C-alpha positions as semicolon CSV with decimal commas, in nm:
position;residue;x (nm);y (nm);z (nm)
1;M;4,998;7,648;12,030
2;T;4,716;7,403;12,087
3;E;4,467;7,531;12,354
4;E;4,127;7,476;12,504
5;L;3,979;7,772;12,686
6;P;3,680;7,783;12,914
7;E;3,418;8,054;12,907
8;P;3,541;8,327;13,154
9;Y;3,366;8,444;13,469
10;R;3,406;8,816;13,414
11;S;3,239;8,994;13,691
12;T;3,236;9,029;14,073
13;G;2,869;9,115;14,057
14;Q;2,778;9,386;13,807
15;A;2,971;9,635;13,590
16;H;2,759;9,940;13,570
17;A;2,720;10,186;13,288
18;P;2,984;10,460;13,300
19;G;2,906;10,712;13,563
20;A;2,608;10,529;13,680
21;E;2,520;10,473;14,041
22;P;2,531;10,094;14,148
23;A;2,201;9,930;14,198
24;P;2,132;9,791;14,548
25;Q;2,307;9,460;14,596
26;A;2,212;9,149;14,785
27;P;2,384;9,090;15,116
28;G;2,726;8,933;15,064
29;T;2,779;9,070;14,713
30;T;2,965;9,350;14,562
31;S;2,864;9,585;14,278
32;I;3,097;9,781;14,063
33;S;3,060;10,122;13,896
34;V;3,302;10,317;13,687
35;S;3,351;10,671;13,573
36;R;3,212;10,781;13,239
37;G;3,554;10,802;13,086
38;F;3,723;10,497;13,238
39;N;3,674;10,278;12,938
40;T;3,818;10,540;12,706
41;W;4,111;10,609;12,941
42;L;4,200;10,228;12,930
43;R;4,184;10,230;12,546
44;T;4,379;10,548;12,486
45;S;4,631;10,456;12,746
46;R;4,676;10,107;12,596
47;V;4,671;9,947;12,947
48;S;4,470;9,714;13,159
49;L;4,481;9,670;13,536
50;A;4,520;9,402;13,791
51;F;4,423;9,466;14,151
52;T;4,372;9,249;14,461
53;S;4,145;9,226;14,769
54;Y;4,296;9,023;15,048
55;Q;3,974;9,076;15,242
56;T;3,786;8,847;15,015
57;G;4,083;8,669;14,844
58;Q;4,029;8,786;14,487
59;L;4,239;8,889;14,192
60;F;4,059;9,130;13,952
61;L;4,168;9,191;13,593
62;V;4,017;9,496;13,427
63;G;4,020;9,581;13,059
64;A;3,830;9,732;12,772
65;H;3,603;9,459;12,628
66;P;3,558;9,458;12,247
67;N;3,176;9,504;12,301
68;G;3,241;9,852;12,442
69;S;3,201;9,760;12,811
70;V;3,456;9,738;13,089
71;S;3,551;9,377;13,158
72;F;3,606;9,270;13,524
73;N;3,746;8,922;13,544
74;Q;3,765;8,785;13,898
75;Q;3,938;8,469;14,036
76;N;3,988;8,348;14,383
77;F;4,338;8,340;14,545
78;Q;4,329;8,303;14,927
79;R;4,424;8,633;15,085
80;A;4,543;8,790;14,750
81;M;4,814;9,050;14,824
82;G;5,107;9,187;14,620
83;V;5,077;9,175;14,241
84;N;5,349;9,240;13,983
85;W;5,317;9,237;13,603
86;Q;5,619;9,143;13,384
87;N;5,523;9,152;13,015
88;G;5,314;8,833;12,989
89;R;5,373;8,705;13,339
90;L;5,183;8,793;13,660
91;Y;5,323;8,733;14,004
92;L;5,074;8,714;14,294
93;G;5,138;8,679;14,681
94;S;4,875;8,489;14,869
95;L;4,819;8,350;15,216
96;F;5,106;8,099;15,212
97;Q;5,205;8,081;14,838
98;L;5,377;8,293;14,570
99;W;5,198;8,235;14,242
100;R;5,318;8,273;13,887
101;L;5,059;8,305;13,609
102;E;5,160;8,293;13,241
103;N;4,978;8,431;12,938
104;M;4,915;8,116;12,726
105;L;4,831;8,319;12,406
106;R;5,078;8,399;12,126
107;P;5,079;8,747;11,979
108;G;4,772;8,801;11,774
109;E;4,565;8,522;11,932
110;L;4,248;8,580;12,126
111;G;4,079;8,377;12,410
112;N;3,706;8,331;12,367
113;E;3,712;8,590;12,084
114;A;3,763;8,868;12,322
115;F;4,072;8,840;12,555
116;D;4,419;8,922;12,438
117;A;4,578;8,778;12,751
118;V;4,479;8,458;12,924
119;L;4,670;8,408;13,249
120;V;4,705;8,054;13,375
121;P;4,859;7,950;13,708
122;R;5,180;7,759;13,621
123;N;5,355;7,752;13,957
124;A;5,279;7,809;14,318
125;Q;5,580;7,814;14,564
126;T;5,486;7,749;14,915
127;I;5,644;7,997;15,154
128;G;5,422;7,979;15,457
129;D;5,213;8,243;15,624
130;I;5,470;8,513;15,643
131;D;5,222;8,805;15,560
132;I;5,364;8,863;15,215
133;H;5,312;9,217;15,105
134;E;5,459;9,381;14,785
135;L;5,657;9,205;14,512
136;G;5,938;9,299;14,278
137;V;6,140;9,128;14,006
138;E;6,528;9,184;13,966
139;A;6,689;9,212;13,619
140;S;6,785;8,849;13,649
141;G;6,433;8,737;13,685
142;R;6,457;8,661;14,060
143;V;6,138;8,748;14,240
144;L;6,166;8,954;14,559
145;F;5,900;8,998;14,824
146;V;5,839;9,198;15,143
147;N;5,820;8,945;15,429
148;T;5,619;9,159;15,681
149;R;5,603;8,903;15,953
150;Y;5,986;8,868;15,972
151;S;6,056;9,241;15,892
152;C;6,277;9,166;15,591
153;L;6,309;9,152;15,211
154;C;6,329;8,806;15,079
155;A;6,357;8,586;14,768
156;P;6,218;8,223;14,723
157;D;6,431;7,938;14,824
158;L;6,439;7,581;14,682
159;V;6,450;7,417;15,020
160;H;6,325;7,665;15,283
161;S;6,031;7,901;15,312
162;F;6,232;8,204;15,198
163;R;6,583;8,337;15,166
164;P;6,636;8,666;15,357
165;I;6,843;8,914;15,147
166;W;6,796;9,241;15,349
167;K;6,657;9,384;15,675
168;P;6,618;9,744;15,801
169;P;6,916;9,850;16,009
170;F;6,712;9,902;16,320
171;I;6,582;9,536;16,310
172;S;6,812;9,349;16,548
173;R;6,724;8,997;16,432
174;L;6,467;8,812;16,226
175;A;6,173;8,698;16,422
176;P;5,806;8,621;16,332
177;E;5,693;8,935;16,523
178;D;5,589;9,198;16,263
179;R;5,799;9,449;16,449
180;C;5,799;9,752;16,216
181;H;5,535;9,651;15,953
182;M;5,758;9,670;15,649
183;N;5,525;9,669;15,362
184;G;5,629;9,842;15,038
185;L;5,906;9,791;14,778
186;A;6,023;10,009;14,501
187;M;6,228;9,856;14,222
188;D;6,456;10,072;14,004
189;K;6,648;9,943;13,693
190;G;6,600;9,581;13,812
191;K;6,727;9,632;14,169
192;P;6,542;9,686;14,503
193;R;6,580;10,065;14,571
194;Y;6,344;10,167;14,854
195;V;6,116;9,999;15,117
196;T;5,857;10,152;15,351
197;A;5,785;10,063;15,711
198;V;5,535;10,205;15,953
199;S;5,791;10,262;16,224
200;R;6,150;10,183;16,343
201;S;6,015;9,952;16,613
202;D;6,214;9,644;16,708
203;V;5,970;9,478;16,933
204;L;5,673;9,255;16,879
205;N;5,391;9,448;16,693
206;G;5,561;9,769;16,802
207;W;5,446;9,955;16,497
208;R;5,078;9,949;16,618
209;E;5,170;10,226;16,862
210;R;5,344;10,434;16,598
211;R;5,071;10,460;16,336
212;H;5,037;10,840;16,333
213;E;5,402;10,941;16,278
214;G;5,747;10,805;16,236
215;G;5,682;10,599;15,922
216;V;6,006;10,551;15,720
217;L;6,123;10,522;15,369
218;I;6,458;10,345;15,354
219;E;6,714;10,315;15,072
220;V;6,805;9,956;15,061
221;E;7,167;9,984;14,916
222;T;7,284;10,226;15,182
223;N;7,049;10,155;15,468
224;R;6,980;10,532;15,478
225;I;6,657;10,653;15,625
226;V;6,539;10,896;15,347
227;T;6,262;11,026;15,574
228;D;6,095;10,934;15,898
229;Q;5,810;11,199;15,860
230;L;5,540;10,969;15,714
231;S;5,220;10,819;15,861
232;M;5,166;10,449;15,774
233;P;5,355;10,484;15,440
234;H;5,307;10,234;15,162
235;S;5,402;10,142;14,808
236;P;5,707;10,348;14,706
237;R;5,762;10,368;14,332
238;V;6,040;10,510;14,107
239;A;5,887;10,648;13,792
240;D;6,045;10,614;13,442
241;N;6,165;10,984;13,480
242;G;6,337;10,898;13,809
243;E;6,087;11,072;14,039
244;L;6,011;10,896;14,362
245;Y;5,643;10,865;14,471
246;A;5,489;10,689;14,771
247;L;5,157;10,680;14,967
248;D;5,129;10,866;15,294
249;S;4,838;10,647;15,382
250;G;4,761;10,772;15,725
251;R;4,692;11,110;15,568
252;G;4,533;10,977;15,256
253;C;4,792;11,145;15,024
254;I;4,990;11,050;14,723
255;I;5,329;11,216;14,770
256;R;5,646;11,289;14,578
257;I;5,966;11,253;14,780
258;D;6,306;11,422;14,719
259;P;6,540;11,124;14,758
260;A;6,830;11,349;14,864
261;T;6,654;11,557;15,128
262;G;6,347;11,347;15,219
263;N;6,122;11,650;15,168
264;K;5,778;11,548;15,051
265;T;5,523;11,715;14,833
266;D;5,161;11,635;14,838
267;I;5,020;11,543;14,494
268;A;4,660;11,450;14,579
269;F;4,429;11,358;14,864
270;C;4,229;11,045;14,807
271;P;3,909;10,951;14,999
272;G;4,023;10,631;15,168
273;F;4,320;10,430;15,305
274;L;4,575;10,400;15,038
275;R;4,756;10,079;14,945
276;G;4,894;9,986;14,607
277;L;5,040;10,222;14,351
278;A;5,119;10,187;13,982
279;I;5,245;10,468;13,754
280;H;5,157;10,474;13,392
281;N;5,175;10,745;13,131
282;G;5,188;11,041;13,378
283;H;4,917;10,902;13,603
284;A;4,914;10,735;13,945
285;I;4,680;10,431;13,975
286;V;4,598;10,362;14,344
287;T;4,360;10,149;14,545
288;V;4,157;10,298;14,829
289;S;3,981;10,112;15,112
290;K;3,739;10,198;15,371
291;P;3,929;10,226;15,701
292;R;3,859;9,931;15,927
293;D;3,802;9,964;16,304
294;G;4,114;9,957;16,506
295;T;4,426;9,965;16,288
296;F;4,305;10,240;16,054
297;K;4,093;10,441;16,288
298;G;4,209;10,760;16,462
299;L;4,456;10,855;16,189
300;L;4,477;11,206;16,038
301;L;4,291;11,052;15,742
302;D;3,973;11,070;15,957
303;G;4,009;11,443;16,013
304;E;4,082;11,503;15,641
305;L;3,753;11,319;15,550
306;N;3,563;11,520;15,798
307;V;3,701;11,844;15,679
308;R;3,591;11,760;15,325
309;D;3,250;11,621;15,446
310;A;3,340;11,297;15,269
311;E;3,284;10,926;15,312
312;P;3,572;10,682;15,247
313;W;3,569;10,488;14,916
314;C;3,672;10,131;14,818
315;G;3,803;10,130;14,471
316;V;4,067;10,232;14,221
317;L;4,156;10,597;14,139
318;I;4,343;10,728;13,841
319;V;4,520;11,056;13,934
320;N;4,695;11,293;13,695
321;L;5,042;11,341;13,856
322;S;5,097;11,685;13,696
323;N;4,795;11,854;13,876
324;G;4,663;11,602;14,123
325;D;4,322;11,568;13,965
326;I;4,135;11,240;13,998
327;V;4,045;11,182;13,631
328;E;3,886;10,835;13,637
329;W;3,768;10,578;13,904
330;V;3,635;10,235;13,979
331;K;3,418;10,204;14,289
332;L;3,316;9,892;14,479
333;D;3,006;9,878;14,701
334;G;2,894;9,596;14,916
335;L;3,091;9,305;15,068
336;I;3,438;9,420;14,955
337;T;3,555;9,720;15,149
338;E;3,932;9,677;15,138
339;L;4,176;9,640;14,850
340;F;4,548;9,588;14,848
341;D;4,780;9,614;14,545
342;V;4,735;9,728;14,181
343;A;4,954;9,675;13,870
344;A;4,937;9,833;13,528
345;M;4,954;9,593;13,229
346;P;5,077;9,803;12,935
347;G;4,995;9,676;12,595
348;V;4,713;9,442;12,714
349;R;4,371;9,544;12,609
350;C;4,147;9,285;12,785
351;P;4,286;9,024;13,021
352;M;4,127;8,723;13,185
353;A;4,265;8,459;13,427
354;V;4,189;8,108;13,501
355;G;4,133;8,017;13,871
356;P;4,361;7,760;14,039
357;A;4,084;7,557;14,203
358;T;3,825;7,559;13,924
359;A;3,685;7,320;13,668
360;E;3,805;7,553;13,406
361;M;4,172;7,506;13,528
362;R;4,132;7,135;13,469
363;A;4,001;7,190;13,118
364;T;4,257;7,449;13,017
365;T;4,563;7,294;12,849
366;S;4,819;7,412;12,603
367;F;5,152;7,295;12,452
368;D;5,428;7,439;12,228
369;P;5,337;7,362;11,862
370;E;5,712;7,295;11,792
371;C;5,659;6,970;12,003
372;A;5,361;6,860;11,796
373;G;5,563;6,627;11,566
374;I;5,726;6,437;11,854
375;G;5,724;6,060;11,786
376;A;5,611;6,111;11,430
């Protein structure tokens, strides 16, 4: 492969020494601090992370840099939302497009002598502002996404904005009304298995009056309501061992759900509004946000924080699923107060991306070396 790589922009502000408190930042900036063992956890777990902030429209790629520091690579994607990693390919939902980023490196190659994955935007399908949330990929390779505005699960369409493939049984028709705030998607063996919604409402913005209770987890194939005893649920996930996890975000809890009975077990309380969950090597990787006024205020989460005499975080938490301990963390302070999704990238040590509207994108080119002899 012939390639030209730009120098990366690797930080949203500053990456502080492990366990250090962030220094005061200038207005409009964000500083990042990490736990003392975070770098070691990334290296021993052989994983890197991708997470998004729709608030500021940013994709973060986090890895263990060869110089011993934690690498934070940041690129701008307007209203960055759901993110999904598929062994060399990253899908990302944004304000009105679904992006596909490809790793342009071959095995063993490095970008800028440090990065073992260089993700370059290769496709952006325009789907319109449908409030895209979480993403999944079927065994066939077809991408699925939660269309929150129209209360349905969709796939891309060559002609239209989207192709609806499923809606909850209580939604009477597809309308751009965000009726139940369907938001999370769990894939299992290459098929959509479960979705979450804040309520069973079938009227315009009806979920907003049902934030405290009545949140549902639905089995897609059967339309069965597994449980309706959740508060602003999010991000259902089926682990490799078959266990079902989700975020009971209105209470600030990671939970395990019995798919047969709907009974839930609390795994860990997290100090913030939970959205985005990845499971890797017996750990839950979650994003937490500071509750914004209005939508996230007045939930049970507020009381739980008060009982613990705690302030809400914005960041990423690594939680041991066997005992609920928060073992490592990333904390953001400053402008960014809300995150959305997170994905684990197994086998990748230190990734970077190239932004779609940058000079670096214009300067980054590659082609298959097998084509080099064309016309010779």
